[in-house]
NUNUDREN-291896 format. One record per residue: residue number from 1; y, z, x of N, C-alpha, C, O in turn. Coordinates in nm, 4 decimals. Layout:
<sites>
> i,n_Y,n_Z,n_X,ca_Y,ca_Z,ca_X,c_Y,c_Z,c_X,o_Y,o_Z,o_X
> NUM,Y,Z,X,Y,Z,X,Y,Z,X,Y,Z,X
...
</sites>
This chain:
<sites>
> i,n_Y,n_Z,n_X,ca_Y,ca_Z,ca_X,c_Y,c_Z,c_X,o_Y,o_Z,o_X
> 1,-14.4004,-1.6612,-5.2912,-14.3060,-1.7443,-5.2187,-14.2281,-1.8318,-5.3172,-14.2807,-1.8751,-5.4198
> 2,-14.1045,-1.8557,-5.2838,-14.0154,-1.9381,-5.3642,-14.0581,-2.0847,-5.3582,-14.1225,-2.1282,-5.2627
> 3,-14.0213,-2.1594,-5.4613,-14.0475,-2.3039,-5.4624,-13.9824,-2.3690,-5.3414,-13.8717,-2.3306,-5.3036
> 4,-14.0482,-2.4665,-5.2797,-13.9865,-2.5343,-5.1654,-13.8620,-2.6133,-5.2066,-13.8514,-2.6609,-5.3196
> 5,-13.7708,-2.6258,-5.1149,-13.6525,-2.7104,-5.1326,-13.6862,-2.8402,-5.0608,-13.6997,-2.8432,-4.9385
> 6,-13.6997,-2.9473,-5.1382,-13.7528,-3.0728,-5.0840,-13.6496,-3.1833,-5.0663,-13.6842,-3.2963,-5.0319
> 7,-13.5238,-3.1508,-5.0896,-13.4185,-3.2501,-5.0732,-13.2892,-3.1802,-5.0357,-13.2541,-3.0783,-5.0952
> 8,-13.2194,-3.2329,-4.9395,-13.0931,-3.1748,-4.8959,-12.9779,-3.2482,-4.9648,-12.8895,-3.3049,-4.9005
> 9,-12.9826,-3.2447,-5.0971,-12.8806,-3.3084,-5.1810,-12.8312,-3.2080,-5.2840,-12.8848,-3.0978,-5.2955
> 10,-12.7286,-3.2471,-5.3585,-12.6694,-3.1635,-5.4627,-12.6356,-3.0249,-5.4087,-12.5602,-3.0140,-5.3120
> 11,-12.6903,-2.9174,-5.4694,-12.6535,-2.7828,-5.4242,-12.7048,-2.7517,-5.2842,-12.6613,-2.6544,-5.2226
> 12,-12.7972,-2.8335,-5.2330,-12.8508,-2.8124,-5.0983,-12.7996,-2.9155,-4.9978,-12.8545,-2.9279,-4.8884
> 13,-12.6958,-2.9888,-5.0340,-12.6380,-3.0897,-4.9441,-12.5871,-3.0257,-4.8146,-12.5830,-3.0915,-4.7107
> 14,-12.5490,-2.8997,-4.8203,-12.4973,-2.8311,-4.7005,-12.6034,-2.8193,-4.5908,-12.5693,-2.7941,-4.4753
> 15,-12.7309,-2.8369,-4.6249,-12.8377,-2.8307,-4.5258,-12.8481,-2.9596,-4.4442,-12.9072,-2.9612,-4.3362
> 16,-12.7912,-3.0653,-4.4958,-12.7982,-3.1962,-4.4309,-12.7063,-3.2036,-4.3095,-12.5996,-3.1422,-4.3073
> 17,-12.7484,-3.2785,-4.2097,-12.6633,-3.3023,-4.0927,-12.5462,-3.3938,-4.1266,-12.4518,-3.4054,-4.0484
> 18,-12.5515,-3.4583,-4.2415,-12.4423,-3.5443,-4.2863,-12.3321,-3.4642,-4.3574,-12.2243,-3.5172,-4.3844
> 19,-12.3589,-3.3389,-4.3870,-12.2615,-3.2543,-4.4563,-12.1382,-3.2367,-4.3677,-12.1497,-3.2007,-4.2506
> 20,-12.0215,-3.2621,-4.4239,-11.8980,-3.2542,-4.3468,-11.8578,-3.1081,-4.3286,-11.8046,-3.0435,-4.4189
> 21,-11.8853,-3.0595,-4.2093,-11.8483,-2.9251,-4.1662,-11.8176,-2.9399,-4.0170,-11.9048,-2.9172,-3.9331
> 22,-11.6943,-2.9778,-3.9841,-11.6602,-3.0029,-3.8435,-11.6953,-2.8842,-3.7536,-11.6668,-2.7688,-3.7857
> 23,-11.7572,-2.9159,-3.6412,-11.7930,-2.8125,-3.5453,-11.7236,-2.8417,-3.4128,-11.7031,-2.9570,-3.3750
> 24,-11.6889,-2.7356,-3.3447,-11.6185,-2.7471,-3.2177,-11.7107,-2.6959,-3.1076,-11.7696,-2.5883,-3.1180
> 25,-11.7215,-2.7759,-3.0021,-11.8054,-2.7371,-2.8886,-11.7560,-2.8068,-2.7629,-11.6929,-2.9123,-2.7684
> 26,-11.7861,-2.7454,-2.6506,-11.7530,-2.8070,-2.5220,-11.8532,-2.9180,-2.4951,-11.9739,-2.8974,-2.5073
> 27,-11.8041,-3.0339,-2.4588,-11.8886,-3.1488,-2.4280,-11.9008,-3.1609,-2.2763,-11.8015,-3.1833,-2.2071
> 28,-12.0227,-3.1460,-2.2252,-12.0472,-3.1494,-2.0804,-12.0199,-3.2863,-2.0178,-11.9853,-3.2948,-1.9000
> 29,-12.0352,-3.3914,-2.0948,-12.0109,-3.5262,-2.0420,-11.8616,-3.5570,-2.0414,-11.8092,-3.6101,-1.9435
> 30,-11.7940,-3.5241,-2.1496,-11.6505,-3.5523,-2.1601,-11.5646,-3.4462,-2.0910,-11.4452,-3.4659,-2.0685
> 31,-11.6280,-3.3338,-2.0580,-11.5608,-3.2247,-1.9853,-11.4414,-3.1688,-2.0620,-11.3368,-3.1389,-2.0044
> 32,-11.4595,-3.1554,-2.1938,-11.3548,-3.0948,-2.2767,-11.4136,-3.0540,-2.4112,-11.5237,-3.0954,-2.4477
> 33,-11.3399,-2.9741,-2.4826,-11.3824,-2.9324,-2.6151,-11.3647,-3.0489,-2.7120,-11.2651,-3.1211,-2.7076
> 34,-11.4626,-3.0652,-2.7986,-11.4613,-3.1753,-2.8952,-11.4792,-3.1183,-3.0354,-11.5515,-3.0207,-3.0552
> 35,-11.4135,-3.1796,-3.1308,-11.4324,-3.1472,-3.2726,-11.5165,-3.2602,-3.3313,-11.4697,-3.3731,-3.3468
> 36,-11.6393,-3.2281,-3.3629,-11.7320,-3.3249,-3.4230,-11.7224,-3.3122,-3.5745,-11.7217,-3.2011,-3.6275
> 37,-11.7152,-3.4255,-3.6448,-11.7019,-3.4215,-3.7908,-11.8234,-3.3593,-3.8588,-11.8107,-3.2907,-3.9602
> 38,-11.9413,-3.3839,-3.8018,-12.0665,-3.3354,-3.8615,-12.1663,-3.3068,-3.7496,-12.1450,-3.3452,-3.6346
> 39,-12.2745,-3.2395,-3.7844,-12.3842,-3.2215,-3.6890,-12.4388,-3.3579,-3.6490,-12.4773,-3.3775,-3.5337
> 40,-12.4427,-3.4514,-3.7416,-12.4940,-3.5852,-3.7103,-12.4132,-3.6501,-3.5990,-12.4703,-3.7089,-3.5072
> 41,-12.2821,-3.6404,-3.6062,-12.1962,-3.6949,-3.5010,-12.2300,-3.6312,-3.3660,-12.2450,-3.7010,-3.2657
> 42,-12.2417,-3.4992,-3.3646,-12.2690,-3.4271,-3.2403,-12.4059,-3.4648,-3.1831,-12.4185,-3.4928,-3.0639
> 43,-12.5072,-3.4652,-3.2684,-12.6431,-3.4941,-3.2239,-12.6550,-3.6372,-3.1709,-12.7155,-3.6601,-3.0662
> 44,-12.5978,-3.7321,-3.2425,-12.6059,-3.8719,-3.1999,-12.5302,-3.8934,-3.0689,-12.5766,-3.9674,-2.9822
> 45,-12.4141,-3.8294,-3.0538,-12.3370,-3.8416,-2.9296,-12.4147,-3.7830,-2.8118,-12.4038,-3.8304,-2.6987
> 46,-12.4921,-3.6804,-2.8401,-12.5697,-3.6102,-2.7374,-12.6776,-3.6994,-2.6742,-12.7289,-3.6680,-2.5668
> 47,-12.7110,-3.8079,-2.7394,-12.8187,-3.8957,-2.6921,-12.7841,-3.9711,-2.5639,-12.8734,-4.0180,-2.4934
> 48,-12.6547,-3.9828,-2.5337,-12.6131,-4.0665,-2.4208,-12.5279,-3.9889,-2.3213,-12.4585,-3.8936,-2.3567
> 49,-12.5349,-4.0320,-2.1972,-12.4497,-3.9734,-2.0930,-12.3311,-4.0645,-2.0619,-12.2510,-4.0352,-1.9732
> 50,-12.3205,-4.1749,-2.1354,-12.2095,-4.2684,-2.1190,-12.0863,-4.2154,-2.1940,-12.0926,-4.1897,-2.3142
> 51,-11.9764,-4.1996,-2.1233,-11.8528,-4.1514,-2.1850,-11.8095,-4.2446,-2.2981,-11.7773,-4.1985,-2.4076
> 52,-11.8086,-4.3743,-2.2721,-11.7627,-4.4715,-2.3719,-11.8506,-4.4685,-2.4971,-11.7996,-4.4662,-2.6091
> 53,-11.9824,-4.4685,-2.4779,-12.0731,-4.4682,-2.5925,-12.0624,-4.3375,-2.6702,-12.0680,-4.3369,-2.7931
> 54,-12.0472,-4.2289,-2.5992,-12.0337,-4.0980,-2.6638,-11.9085,-4.0954,-2.7511,-11.9126,-4.0490,-2.8650
> 55,-11.7980,-4.1452,-2.6975,-11.6729,-4.1480,-2.7739,-11.6841,-4.2380,-2.8964,-11.6273,-4.2075,-3.0013
> 56,-11.7561,-4.3472,-2.8838,-11.7773,-4.4363,-2.9989,-11.8485,-4.3623,-3.1111,-11.8103,-4.3730,-3.2276
> 57,-11.9513,-4.2878,-3.0759,-12.0257,-4.2116,-3.1767,-11.9359,-4.1046,-3.2375,-11.9288,-4.0921,-3.3597
> 58,-11.8679,-4.0279,-3.1542,-11.7823,-3.9191,-3.2020,-11.6741,-3.9715,-3.2953,-11.6405,-3.9069,-3.3945
> 59,-11.6197,-4.0882,-3.2636,-11.5111,-4.1455,-3.3429,-11.5579,-4.2218,-3.4663,-11.4754,-4.2759,-3.5399
> 60,-11.6872,-4.2271,-3.4899,-11.7393,-4.2971,-3.6081,-11.6819,-4.2342,-3.7349,-11.6705,-4.1121,-3.7461
> 61,-11.6461,-4.3203,-3.8299,-11.5780,-4.2750,-3.9501,-11.6649,-4.1868,-4.0395,-11.6140,-4.0955,-4.1045
> 62,-11.7946,-4.2132,-4.0430,-11.8851,-4.1376,-4.1304,-12.0098,-4.0969,-4.0521,-12.0376,-4.1529,-3.9461
> 63,-12.0847,-3.9996,-4.1038,-12.2105,-3.9643,-4.0364,-12.3104,-4.0801,-4.0358,-12.3884,-4.0943,-3.9416
> 64,-12.3083,-4.1610,-4.1383,-12.3986,-4.2773,-4.1432,-12.3651,-4.3744,-4.0294,-12.4549,-4.4282,-3.9647
> 65,-12.2367,-4.3962,-4.0059,-12.1949,-4.4847,-3.8964,-12.2240,-4.4204,-3.7607,-12.2569,-4.4905,-3.6650
> 66,-12.2122,-4.2880,-3.7518,-12.2466,-4.2183,-3.6269,-12.3954,-4.2350,-3.5973,-12.4343,-4.2559,-3.4824
> 67,-12.4778,-4.2258,-3.7003,-12.6226,-4.2441,-3.6830,-12.6521,-4.3864,-3.6363,-12.7337,-4.4073,-3.5465
> 68,-12.5859,-4.4830,-3.6972,-12.6046,-4.6228,-3.6570,-12.5602,-4.6436,-3.5121,-12.6278,-4.7120,-3.4352
> 69,-12.4479,-4.5852,-3.4758,-12.3982,-4.5972,-3.3380,-12.4948,-4.5305,-3.2403,-12.5151,-4.5796,-3.1292
> 70,-12.5536,-4.4199,-3.2815,-12.6490,-4.3489,-3.1979,-12.7749,-4.4284,-3.1687,-12.8430,-4.4045,-3.0689
> 71,-12.8052,-4.5223,-3.2556,-12.9222,-4.6084,-3.2340,-12.8959,-4.7154,-3.1287,-12.9889,-4.7795,-3.0798
> 72,-12.7693,-4.7342,-3.0942,-12.7317,-4.8418,-3.0017,-12.6905,-4.7919,-2.8640,-12.6559,-4.8723,-2.7775
> 73,-12.6934,-4.6625,-2.8424,-12.6470,-4.6089,-2.7137,-12.7538,-4.6212,-2.6058,-12.8717,-4.6415,-2.6344
> 74,-12.7097,-4.6083,-2.4824,-12.8008,-4.6007,-2.3686,-12.8586,-4.4602,-2.3689,-12.7892,-4.3631,-2.3390
> 75,-12.9859,-4.4505,-2.4028,-13.0498,-4.3204,-2.4201,-13.0646,-4.2476,-2.2875,-13.1082,-4.3060,-2.1882
> 76,-13.0284,-4.1204,-2.2862,-13.0483,-4.0405,-2.1658,-13.1982,-4.0281,-2.1393,-13.2776,-4.0214,-2.2331
> 77,-13.2358,-4.0251,-2.0151,-13.3777,-4.0325,-1.9778,-13.4597,-3.9133,-2.0250,-13.5810,-3.9254,-2.0428
> 78,-13.3967,-3.7995,-2.0454,-13.4698,-3.6798,-2.0856,-13.4664,-3.6549,-2.2363,-13.5088,-3.5485,-2.2815
> 79,-13.4172,-3.7503,-2.3144,-13.3922,-3.7271,-2.4564,-13.5159,-3.6804,-2.5331,-13.5077,-3.5852,-2.6107
> 80,-13.6275,-3.7446,-2.5128,-13.7478,-3.7061,-2.5874,-13.7903,-3.5628,-2.5563,-13.8513,-3.4964,-2.6401
> 81,-13.7586,-3.5159,-2.4377,-13.7950,-3.3792,-2.3986,-13.7003,-3.2739,-2.4563,-13.7399,-3.1592,-2.4765
> 82,-13.5763,-3.3124,-2.4826,-13.4752,-3.2138,-2.5221,-13.4248,-3.2277,-2.6647,-13.3489,-3.1423,-2.7104
> 83,-13.4637,-3.3313,-2.7359,-13.4010,-3.3585,-2.8658,-13.4194,-3.2470,-2.9688,-13.3273,-3.2202,-3.0460
> 84,-13.5338,-3.1823,-2.9720,-13.5531,-3.0737,-3.0685,-13.4636,-2.9556,-3.0333,-13.4009,-2.8967,-3.1214
> 85,-13.4573,-2.9211,-2.9062,-13.3720,-2.8100,-2.8648,-13.2247,-2.8419,-2.8879,-13.1479,-2.7530,-2.9248
> 86,-13.1839,-2.9663,-2.8671,-13.0444,-3.0044,-2.8930,-13.0134,-2.9979,-3.0421,-12.9047,-2.9549,-3.0808
> 87,-13.1080,-3.0403,-3.1261,-13.0873,-3.0289,-3.2713,-13.0736,-2.8817,-3.3092,-12.9860,-2.8455,-3.3878
> 88,-13.1593,-2.7978,-3.2539,-13.1515,-2.6534,-3.2822,-13.0131,-2.5993,-3.2424,-12.9530,-2.5212,-3.3162
> 89,-12.9641,-2.6410,-3.1268,-12.8325,-2.5971,-3.0795,-12.7230,-2.6340,-3.1798,-12.6417,-2.5493,-3.2171
> 90,-12.7207,-2.7601,-3.2235,-12.6150,-2.8064,-3.3138,-12.6246,-2.7402,-3.4513,-12.5228,-2.7041,-3.5103
> 91,-12.7464,-2.7245,-3.5017,-12.7636,-2.6602,-3.6327,-12.7201,-2.5133,-3.6250,-12.6509,-2.4646,-3.7145
> 92,-12.7598,-2.4435,-3.5200,-12.7176,-2.3030,-3.5024,-12.5656,-2.2939,-3.4968,-12.5055,-2.2058,-3.5583
> 93,-12.5045,-2.3848,-3.4232,-12.3589,-2.3842,-3.4076,-12.2895,-2.4049,-3.5422,-12.1916,-2.3368,-3.5726
> 94,-12.3387,-2.4963,-3.6211,-12.2809,-2.5223,-3.7538,-12.2791,-2.3942,-3.8369,-12.1762,-2.3580,-3.8939
> 95,-12.3938,-2.3258,-3.8434,-12.4002,-2.2080,-3.9287,-12.3282,-2.0884,-3.8665,-12.2834,-1.9997,-3.9391
> 96,-12.3162,-2.0841,-3.7357,-12.2384,-1.9787,-3.6696,-12.0891,-1.9968,-3.6971,-12.0160,-1.8988,-3.7114
> 97,-12.0442,-2.1221,-3.7045,-11.9018,-2.1493,-3.7248,-11.8610,-2.1475,-3.8723,-11.7421,-2.1482,-3.9042
> 98,-11.9593,-2.1450,-3.9613,-11.9315,-2.1440,-4.1049,-12.0108,-2.0332,-4.1736,-12.1191,-2.0583,-4.2266
> 99,-11.9580,-1.9110,-4.1730,-12.0282,-1.7987,-4.2361,-12.0631,-1.8225,-4.3835,-12.1659,-1.7740,-4.4308
> 100,-11.9802,-1.8954,-4.4550,-12.0096,-1.9244,-4.5959,-12.1364,-2.0097,-4.6061,-12.2204,-1.9866,-4.6930
> 101,-12.1495,-2.1079,-4.5171,-12.2703,-2.1909,-4.5167,-12.3906,-2.1094,-4.4715,-12.5009,-2.1273,-4.5232
> 102,-12.3702,-2.0204,-4.3760,-12.4779,-1.9328,-4.3288,-12.5290,-1.8473,-4.4457,-12.6497,-1.8305,-4.4627
> 103,-12.4371,-1.7940,-4.5250,-12.4756,-1.7135,-4.6411,-12.5554,-1.7966,-4.7416,-12.6508,-1.7477,-4.8021
> 104,-12.5156,-1.9219,-4.7586,-12.5897,-2.0099,-4.8504,-12.7292,-2.0398,-4.7957,-12.8255,-2.0484,-4.8718
> 105,-12.7398,-2.0556,-4.6628,-12.8702,-2.0761,-4.5999,-12.9581,-1.9529,-4.6202,-13.0747,-1.9648,-4.6579
> 106,-12.9027,-1.8363,-4.5953,-12.9766,-1.7109,-4.6144,-13.0209,-1.6975,-4.7603,-13.1298,-1.6472,-4.7883
> 107,-12.9365,-1.7423,-4.8522,-12.9675,-1.7325,-4.9952,-13.0864,-1.8198,-5.0366,-13.1387,-1.8040,-5.1469
> 108,-13.1290,-1.9108,-4.9506,-13.2497,-1.9894,-4.9834,-13.3748,-1.9027,-4.9714,-13.4848,-1.9458,-5.0061
> 109,-13.3571,-1.7798,-4.9220,-13.4670,-1.6831,-4.9172,-13.5812,-1.7288,-4.8291,-13.5617,-1.7667,-4.7136
> 110,-13.7004,-1.7248,-4.8854,-13.8182,-1.7639,-4.8077,-13.8680,-1.9031,-4.8467,-13.9806,-1.9410,-4.8145
> 111,-13.7826,-1.9787,-4.9166,-13.8211,-2.1139,-4.9580,-13.8476,-2.2017,-4.8357,-13.7737,-2.1975,-4.7374
> 112,-13.9526,-2.2799,-4.8437,-13.9763,-2.3790,-4.7384,-13.8688,-2.4862,-4.7512,-13.8440,-2.5372,-4.8604
> 113,-13.8056,-2.5199,-4.6404,-13.6999,-2.6219,-4.6390,-13.7588,-2.7509,-4.5846,-13.8030,-2.7575,-4.4699
> 114,-13.7587,-2.8525,-4.6687,-13.8210,-2.9799,-4.6331,-13.7164,-3.0900,-4.6418,-13.6576,-3.1128,-4.7476
> 115,-13.6938,-3.1577,-4.5307,-13.5977,-3.2680,-4.5284,-13.6690,-3.3918,-4.5823,-13.7109,-3.4801,-4.5073
> 116,-13.6812,-3.3949,-4.7159,-13.7473,-3.5078,-4.7808,-13.6598,-3.6313,-4.7729,-13.5386,-3.6242,-4.7932
> 117,-13.7218,-3.7447,-4.7430,-13.6441,-3.8680,-4.7333,-13.7287,-3.9867,-4.7777,-13.8508,-3.9779,-4.7909
> 118,-13.6598,-4.0970,-4.7999,-13.7267,-4.2212,-4.8407,-13.7086,-4.3313,-4.7361,-13.7484,-4.4456,-4.7586
> 119,-13.6484,-4.2967,-4.6215,-13.6208,-4.3981,-4.5192,-13.7209,-4.3942,-4.4043,-13.7005,-4.4595,-4.3020
> 120,-13.8279,-4.3188,-4.4204,-13.9367,-4.3249,-4.3224,-13.9279,-4.2300,-4.2052,-14.0030,-4.2443,-4.1087
> 121,-13.8369,-4.1319,-4.2113,-13.8240,-4.0374,-4.1002,-13.9310,-3.9295,-4.1125,-13.9182,-3.8352,-4.1906
> 122,-14.0362,-3.9457,-4.0340,-14.1468,-3.8503,-4.0373,-14.1442,-3.7545,-3.9189,-14.2360,-3.6743,-3.9014
> 123,-14.0398,-3.7627,-3.8380,-14.0237,-3.6664,-3.7294,-13.9327,-3.5519,-3.7752,-13.9732,-3.4356,-3.7730
> 124,-13.8111,-3.5846,-3.8162,-13.7165,-3.4824,-3.8599,-13.7435,-3.4376,-4.0024,-13.7044,-3.3277,-4.0416
> 125,-13.8092,-3.5209,-4.0791,-13.8319,-3.4885,-4.2194,-13.9711,-3.5227,-4.2665,-14.0661,-3.5301,-4.1886
> 126,-13.9802,-3.5437,-4.3986,-14.1059,-3.5780,-4.4641,-14.0787,-3.6967,-4.5551,-13.9846,-3.6955,-4.6345
> 127,-14.1620,-3.7988,-4.5427,-14.1512,-3.9185,-4.6264,-14.2883,-3.9481,-4.6838,-14.3871,-3.9530,-4.6106
> 128,-14.2944,-3.9676,-4.8142,-14.4224,-3.9956,-4.8820,-14.5275,-3.8889,-4.8503,-14.6453,-3.9194,-4.8321
> 129,-14.4827,-3.7641,-4.8441,-14.5745,-3.6526,-4.8220,-14.6194,-3.6316,-4.6787,-14.7005,-3.5428,-4.6521
> 130,-14.5682,-3.7118,-4.5852,-14.6078,-3.6989,-4.4451,-14.4864,-3.6766,-4.3573,-14.3807,-3.7359,-4.3786
> 131,-14.5030,-3.5899,-4.2577,-14.3960,-3.5711,-4.1614,-14.4015,-3.4358,-4.0933,-14.4617,-3.3407,-4.1433
> 132,-14.3371,-3.4301,-3.9781,-14.3336,-3.3070,-3.8999,-14.2233,-3.2111,-3.9454,-14.2297,-3.0915,-3.9171
> 133,-14.1230,-3.2627,-4.0151,-14.0181,-3.1807,-4.0751,-13.9443,-3.0929,-3.9735,-13.9178,-2.9758,-4.0005
> 134,-13.9116,-3.1485,-3.8581,-13.8448,-3.0683,-3.7558,-13.7101,-3.0140,-3.8007,-13.6751,-2.9015,-3.7651
> 135,-13.6332,-3.0905,-3.8778,-13.5046,-3.0378,-3.9241,-13.5269,-2.9192,-4.0174,-13.4603,-2.8165,-4.0045
> 136,-13.6184,-2.9330,-4.1093,-13.6502,-2.8209,-4.1986,-13.6988,-2.6995,-4.1225,-13.6602,-2.5868,-4.1536
> 137,-13.7825,-2.7212,-4.0239,-13.8339,-2.6103,-3.9429,-13.7215,-2.5390,-3.8675,-13.7185,-2.4162,-3.8598
> 138,-13.6295,-2.6180,-3.8121,-13.5160,-2.5594,-3.7399,-13.4291,-2.4783,-3.8345,-13.3869,-2.3678,-3.8005
> 139,-13.4020,-2.5318,-3.9529,-13.3215,-2.4579,-4.0509,-13.3882,-2.3250,-4.0875,-13.3204,-2.2232,-4.1019
> 140,-13.5195,-2.3261,-4.1025,-13.5900,-2.2019,-4.1354,-13.5864,-2.1032,-4.0181,-13.5859,-1.9820,-4.0392
> 141,-13.5839,-2.1544,-3.8954,-13.5728,-2.0680,-3.7771,-13.4328,-2.0066,-3.7670,-13.4172,-1.8908,-3.7282
> 142,-13.3324,-2.0857,-3.8021,-13.1936,-2.0392,-3.7960,-13.1654,-1.9375,-3.9066,-13.0838,-1.8469,-3.8902
> 143,-13.2335,-1.9541,-4.0180,-13.2159,-1.8613,-4.1317,-13.2822,-1.7281,-4.0946,-13.4012,-1.7254,-4.0631
> 144,-13.2068,-1.6180,-4.0978,-13.2676,-1.4885,-4.0596,-13.3762,-1.4446,-4.1569,-13.4363,-1.3387,-4.1387
</sites>
């Protein structure tokens, strides 16, 4: 097996949800097609059923600001039940809309993809050797 990829930076920055690869999808709350700057924008907007809060997240200038805005929204009641599936949806969409990125994902071969971080995210990633690494797991599922 190939060495694990433990950081979504430098040549692996494209694996990050902060990577700027605008994706287009129909938004069920806004009832129209939306161009999201990043997967982070889409995922954070997905947390709320409020039109105003969703638009605030979508219009955030950077993925970091979208993440911050997503922490302040009125959370939809089913979020904890659907968040992994929604992340899978957005990640799949990103790689479906960008064949070049899909090829780069495939080129990671059988390497374990680990969303290593230092900010304490032990659900989507791994921090200090601990975490469920859901983002990494989803990326490996999306990779054929």
